[in-house]
N, C-alpha and C positions, 0 to 999 in steps of 0.2 A: 322469582323466575329463575334465578341462578341455582337455587336448590334443586329444581326439577332437572335442569340440564346436567348438574353434577351427578345426580343419582342415575339418570338415564345413561350417561356415558360409563358409569361403573358397571351397570348391567351388561352393556356391550363388551366391556373389558372382561367381565366374568365369563360371558359366553365364548368370547374369542379364546380365553385361557382354557376353558373347558374343552373346546374343540382341539386346541393344540395338545392338551394332555391326552385326549382320546387318540389322536393321531400317533403320538409318541408311544402310547401303550400298544397300539396295533402294530407299530414297527417292531417293538420288542418281542411281541408274540410271534410275528412273522419270522424274525431272526431265530428265535428259539425253535420253532417247529421245523424250519429248513435245516438248521444244524442237527436237530434230532433225527430228521429223515436221512441226512447224509451219513450219520454215524450208524444208523440201523442198516442202511444199504451196504455199507463198507465194513461191517462187523468183522468179517473174516480177515480182511486186509489189516485192520487195526490190531486184531489178536495176534496175527503172525508178526506184524511189525513190532509189537510190544515184546513178544518172545525173543525176537532177534536183538532188540535193544537190551534186553535183560542179559542175554548171553554175552553181548559185546561189553556191557558194563562189568560183568564178572571177569572177563578176560583182561580188561584194562586194570581192574583192581588187583588181580593176581600178578600181572606184569609189574605194576608199581610196587607191590609188596616184595616181589623177588628182587627188584632193583634196589630197594631200600636195604634188604637183608645183605645183598652183595656189598653195598657201600659200608654198612656197619662192620661186616667181616673184614673188609680191607682196612678200615680204620683201627679195628682191634689188633690186627696183625702188625700195623705200623707202630702202635703203642707198645705191643709186646717186644718188637725188635728194639725200640728205643730203650725199654727197661733192661733188656739183656745186654745192650751195649754199655749202659751205665754200670750195670753190675760187673761186667767184664773189666771196665776201666777201674772200678773201685777195687776189684780183686787184685789187679796189677799194682795199684798204689799200696795196698795193704800188705802185699807179699814182699 
């Protein structure tokens, strides 16, 4: 008697699981198609937005590169001044 009850409940569990799986798959498909529809309706907006983001990224990259070059030049100038000062002091000592 218990064997029959056990197998019957497992069939119901299977059917319940199958129903949940189908509902989940339907939800995934709905989300995919609604997202696809939004992208297709706003294609121009996304294209223009992507172009603007690309230009902004290029500007930021150029600005950061210029800032880095300026700092490197300043550092090199300070090193050069320090070397000249040491050479000048050494020249005075040696003369």
